[in-house]
Wavefront OBJ file of the C-alpha trace (Angstrom):
o trace
v -31.471 15.166 -3.985
v -34.120 12.192 -3.732
v -31.263 9.662 -4.307
v -28.951 11.143 -1.651
v -31.940 11.364 0.786
v -32.807 7.757 0.152
v -29.107 6.596 0.684
v -28.987 8.365 4.027
v -32.187 7.079 5.303
v -30.958 3.616 4.527
v -27.409 3.888 5.719
v -28.039 2.318 9.151
v -29.487 -0.975 7.382
v -26.239 -1.222 5.519
v -23.939 -0.504 8.083
v -25.196 -3.048 10.259
v -22.753 -5.018 11.728
v -22.863 -9.015 11.993
v -23.247 -10.458 15.217
v -20.036 -11.592 16.744
v -17.692 -9.824 13.974
v -14.100 -10.104 15.057
v -12.880 -6.536 16.212
v -9.668 -7.033 14.524
v -11.039 -7.143 11.279
v -10.676 -3.287 10.580
v -6.875 -3.599 11.163
v -5.746 -6.997 10.218
v -3.023 -6.095 7.617
v -0.876 -3.946 9.943
v -1.267 -6.696 12.769
v -0.503 -9.646 10.668
v 2.529 -8.171 8.907
v 3.922 -5.936 11.599
v 6.967 -8.023 11.480
v 7.059 -8.708 7.659
v 6.824 -5.210 6.296
v 8.972 -6.253 3.612
v 6.226 -8.516 2.091
v 5.235 -6.969 -1.821
v 1.871 -6.093 -1.882
v 1.211 -8.197 -4.723
v 1.961 -11.434 -2.480
v -0.713 -10.350 -0.057
v -3.949 -12.203 0.054
v -6.554 -9.977 -0.021
v -10.609 -10.467 0.713
v -12.505 -8.860 -2.112
v -15.913 -7.608 -2.485
v -17.777 -8.390 -6.064
v -19.781 -5.239 -7.141
v -19.057 -3.484 -3.990
v -21.094 -0.677 -4.673
v -24.394 -2.401 -5.337
v -25.517 -2.340 -1.469
v -28.250 0.631 -1.774
v -30.159 -0.925 -4.948
v -33.791 -1.703 -4.160
v -36.647 -2.815 -6.402
v -37.319 1.324 -6.889
v -34.026 1.839 -8.077
v -33.513 3.328 -11.543
v -31.864 1.185 -14.180
v -28.252 2.223 -15.011
v -27.329 3.211 -18.484
v -26.648 0.195 -20.778
v -28.324 -2.118 -18.630
v -30.236 -4.625 -20.532
v -33.956 -4.227 -21.623
v -34.844 -7.187 -19.597
v -34.083 -5.274 -16.380
v -36.181 -2.223 -17.239
v -38.863 -4.829 -17.935
v -38.570 -6.917 -14.870
v -37.317 -4.218 -12.517
v -38.756 -5.350 -9.144
v -37.418 -8.888 -9.692
v -34.125 -7.967 -11.235
v -32.963 -5.734 -8.473
v -32.703 -8.604 -6.123
v -30.156 -10.387 -8.799
v -28.169 -7.141 -8.979
v -27.552 -6.241 -5.412
v -24.317 -8.435 -4.261
v -23.569 -6.769 -1.147
v -25.411 -5.464 1.952
v -23.265 -3.176 3.480
v -21.798 0.215 2.437
v -17.992 0.640 1.388
v -16.797 2.142 4.978
v -18.577 -1.115 6.574
v -16.983 -3.405 4.170
v -13.637 -2.210 5.030
v -14.084 -2.439 8.623
v -15.277 -5.743 8.070
v -11.906 -6.806 6.550
v -12.394 -6.200 2.772
v -9.437 -4.744 1.153
v -10.576 -4.912 -2.707
v -13.704 -2.824 -3.678
v -14.820 -3.671 -7.239
v -16.425 -0.499 -8.379
v -18.874 0.281 -11.340
v -19.286 3.950 -11.878
v -21.677 5.926 -14.094
v -22.989 9.364 -14.481
v -26.699 9.687 -14.232
v -28.954 12.845 -13.901
v -25.844 15.136 -13.498
v -24.120 13.053 -10.628
v -21.573 10.402 -10.138
v -23.268 6.935 -8.899
v -22.384 3.564 -7.998
v -24.101 1.121 -10.359
v -24.718 -2.739 -11.005
v -27.530 -2.897 -13.638
v -29.252 -0.382 -11.597
v -28.494 2.825 -9.878
v -27.005 2.349 -6.208
v -26.470 5.528 -4.553
v -24.224 8.789 -5.165
v -20.317 8.063 -5.428
v -19.531 11.091 -3.359
v -20.944 9.697 0.182
v -19.114 6.089 -0.551
v -15.953 7.877 -1.310
v -16.438 9.662 2.145
v -16.798 6.670 3.688
v -13.674 5.211 2.270
v -11.809 8.244 3.298
v -12.865 7.745 6.988
v -11.484 4.292 7.070
v -8.209 5.479 5.361
v -7.741 8.136 7.826
v -8.343 5.774 10.671
v -6.414 2.713 9.530
v -3.347 4.272 7.540
v -1.654 0.584 7.565
v -4.556 -0.985 5.785
v -3.953 -1.451 2.118
v -6.857 -1.160 -0.258
v -7.364 -1.720 -3.784
v -10.005 0.350 -5.434
v -11.052 -1.215 -8.803
v -13.014 1.090 -11.027
v -14.035 -1.828 -13.326
v -16.968 0.334 -15.364
v -16.424 4.071 -15.567
v -18.819 6.917 -16.987
v -18.000 8.375 -20.647
v -15.256 10.557 -21.167
v -17.451 13.744 -20.846
v -17.739 12.591 -16.996
v -14.026 12.256 -16.550
v -13.157 15.458 -15.189
v -15.875 15.429 -12.427
v -14.645 11.874 -11.323
v -11.083 13.168 -11.334
v -12.304 16.279 -9.122
v -14.261 13.831 -6.709
v -11.862 11.018 -6.570
v -8.698 12.990 -6.109
v -10.494 15.687 -4.154
v -11.996 13.164 -1.541
v -9.130 10.594 -1.509
v -5.880 12.227 -2.873
v -3.904 12.321 0.455
v -4.697 8.558 0.633
v -3.873 7.453 -2.780
v -0.580 5.324 -3.314
v 1.742 7.175 -5.549
v 5.065 5.138 -5.618
v 7.346 5.063 -8.422
v 7.999 1.851 -10.497
v 6.004 -1.187 -11.135
v 3.501 -2.656 -8.600
v 6.014 -5.792 -8.327
v 8.347 -3.558 -6.415
v 5.792 -2.044 -3.803
v 6.386 -3.510 -0.338
v 4.309 -2.693 2.771
v 6.959 -1.032 4.234
v 7.407 1.509 1.079
v 3.578 1.942 1.491
v 3.671 2.632 5.061
v 6.589 5.055 4.838
v 4.625 6.981 2.326
v 1.549 7.258 4.880
v -0.678 6.308 1.821
v -3.110 3.251 1.710
v -5.411 3.442 -1.533
v -4.229 2.143 -4.676
v -6.744 2.976 -7.531
v -6.951 1.170 -10.776
v -8.925 2.237 -13.718
v -10.205 0.723 -16.660
v -9.860 3.748 -18.937
v -6.094 4.167 -19.706
v -6.388 7.788 -20.716
v -8.148 8.421 -17.088
v -5.050 6.526 -15.449
v -2.674 8.761 -17.356
v -4.150 11.932 -15.570
v -2.315 11.462 -12.323
v 0.795 9.429 -10.860
v -1.617 7.965 -8.214
v -3.852 6.482 -10.748
v -2.954 2.972 -11.885
v -3.964 1.398 -15.234
v -6.219 -1.837 -14.572
v -3.467 -3.867 -16.747
v -1.658 -4.068 -13.451
v -4.546 -6.757 -12.249
v -5.504 -9.987 -13.831
v -9.268 -10.413 -13.676
v -10.285 -14.074 -13.255
v -14.003 -14.386 -14.000
v -15.118 -18.147 -14.523
v -18.675 -16.818 -15.859
v -20.318 -19.975 -14.990
v -23.417 -21.194 -12.935
v -21.780 -24.563 -12.012
v -19.464 -24.817 -8.788
v -17.577 -27.503 -10.284
v -16.635 -25.362 -13.435
v -15.930 -22.401 -11.252
v -13.152 -24.250 -9.316
v -11.405 -25.761 -12.223
v -11.381 -22.463 -14.084
v -9.872 -20.787 -10.964
v -7.531 -23.385 -10.348
v -6.522 -23.230 -13.866
v -5.828 -19.219 -13.899
v -4.195 -19.528 -10.448
v -1.700 -22.146 -11.762
v -0.539 -19.446 -14.495
v -0.796 -16.332 -12.134
v 1.869 -13.780 -13.035
v 2.887 -12.954 -9.687
v 4.298 -9.376 -10.544
v 0.808 -8.293 -11.025
v -2.483 -8.220 -9.060
v -5.095 -11.014 -9.679
v -8.438 -11.018 -8.708
v -10.091 -14.377 -8.507
v -14.009 -14.095 -8.420
v -15.416 -16.651 -6.143
v -18.790 -16.047 -7.667
v -21.402 -17.737 -10.035
v -23.079 -15.765 -12.695
v -26.645 -16.098 -12.997
v -28.249 -15.497 -16.566
v -31.468 -14.141 -17.598
v -33.157 -17.819 -17.702
v -31.507 -18.284 -14.068
v -33.288 -15.072 -12.980
v -36.686 -15.904 -14.615
v -36.932 -19.949 -13.705
v -35.105 -19.222 -10.214
v -37.615 -16.597 -9.195
v -40.497 -19.014 -10.135
v -38.773 -21.964 -8.398
v -38.173 -20.202 -5.181
v -34.658 -18.927 -5.591
v -35.766 -15.351 -5.993
v -32.706 -13.125 -5.372
v -28.775 -13.546 -5.915
v -28.116 -14.069 -2.198
v -30.224 -17.372 -2.144
v -28.624 -18.403 -5.565
v -24.957 -17.823 -4.048
v -25.531 -19.547 -0.812
v -23.776 -22.799 -1.556
v -20.502 -20.780 -2.084
v -20.403 -19.138 1.381
v -18.215 -21.727 3.222
v -16.108 -22.323 0.027
v -13.428 -19.598 0.711
v -12.375 -21.385 4.009
v -12.222 -24.815 2.034
v -10.682 -23.790 -1.385
v -7.907 -21.005 -0.089
v -6.110 -23.799 1.909
v -6.285 -25.901 -0.986
v -4.740 -23.725 -3.218
v -2.113 -22.941 -0.848
v -1.165 -26.580 -0.243
v -1.354 -27.198 -3.985
v 1.471 -24.390 -4.134
v -0.812 -21.852 -5.820
v -0.571 -18.237 -4.782
v -4.213 -16.554 -4.673
v -4.000 -12.674 -4.505
v -7.707 -11.155 -4.219
v -10.428 -13.485 -3.563
v -13.666 -11.660 -4.487
v -17.170 -12.873 -3.313
v -20.650 -11.795 -3.207
v -22.519 -11.019 0.215
v -18.834 -10.969 1.948
v -20.540 -10.699 5.606
v -22.383 -14.102 4.736
v -19.319 -15.811 3.844
v -15.767 -17.140 5.714
v -13.669 -15.340 3.175
v -12.308 -12.553 5.701
v -11.545 -15.052 8.243
v -10.093 -17.518 5.723
v -7.729 -15.039 4.071
v -6.827 -13.669 7.666
v -5.795 -17.080 8.712
v -3.884 -17.815 5.324
v -2.008 -14.624 5.735
v -0.902 -15.522 9.246
v 0.466 -18.797 8.262
v 2.457 -17.140 5.183
v 3.671 -14.371 7.401
v 5.088 -17.026 9.847
l 1 2 3 4 5 6 7 8 9 10 11 12 13 14 15 16 17 18 19 20 21 22 23 24 25 26 27 28 29 30 31 32 33 34 35 36 37 38 39 40 41 42 43 44 45 46 47 48 49 50 51 52 53 54 55 56 57 58 59 60 61 62 63 64 65 66 67 68 69 70 71 72 73 74 75 76 77 78 79 80 81 82 83 84 85 86 87 88 89 90 91 92 93 94 95 96 97 98 99 100 101 102 103 104 105 106 107 108 109 110 111 112 113 114 115 116 117 118 119 120 121 122 123 124 125 126 127 128 129 130 131 132 133 134 135 136 137 138 139 140 141 142 143 144 145 146 147 148 149 150 151 152 153 154 155 156 157 158 159 160 161 162 163 164 165 166 167 168 169 170 171 172 173 174 175 176 177 178 179 180 181 182 183 184 185 186 187 188 189 190 191 192 193 194 195 196 197 198 199 200 201 202 203 204 205 206 207 208 209 210 211 212 213 214 215 216 217 218 219 220 221 222 223 224 225 226 227 228 229 230 231 232 233 234 235 236 237 238 239 240 241 242 243 244 245 246 247 248 249 250 251 252 253 254 255 256 257 258 259 260 261 262 263 264 265 266 267 268 269 270 271 272 273 274 275 276 277 278 279 280 281 282 283 284 285 286 287 288 289 290 291 292 293 294 295 296 297 298 299 300 301 302 303 304 305 306 307 308 309 310 311 312 313 314 315 316 317 318
């Protein structure tokens, strides 16, 4: 109850739009591809939100299951390194994001979004996704459940997920390589669910196994290494599957401790050098003949990822 109340009270902060945000970001796929409905969905370029559900984490948040002991010991300090986004899921989607990286756990009897710490209840977050899906039926969104609760909570997760989003879940036959925007639009469904747990994915036709997606995580604190590793994996991408390239740096425990002492007190400050790289790297990849699919970032609304992706899709659509 307290967690739900906290999320409700803080919602206006998370949902605050950035000044000057384009009014087209909520419906850009339908606009850009209205004359290119034959486009395969694996050929789209999509802006993604890394650890999309971390927006509600504060220094008072409870540690999530499986969190390293260091987080519990340095909670107030570590929380700033666990929060990777500042807007709730609905506002991320309205801002142009089309891939949500979700980490889900079962804590104190309820399903919650987590990233090191408990963020907020999954139910309210999914309700925001439902509102967006209803209002924008042509905007394809990937919901990637990268971390899931234990099997004992799968019935509850299935009831919440299908009960809230079921009418919007894409349930087409065949492999994702055969799915086009026209097929998705004809079905009037726009949410693709990917599950890390194969047994959960087999529960319903509308759930896909995460094996449909190649996850490219460079696991580095160095910008040059990040670029080199992303370039290499993009160069050998299987274009019949989704691929998510994380344009993010990965802090270590030492980064958190020494950075905080040196003035880099949170992930937002640590990530700032990356904020204008999507607009640089995405055109470079296209010019080199590479084919990015999802480009996921931290603090998406501080970056140029949405503008860069929309511009790249416009060029390809022409």
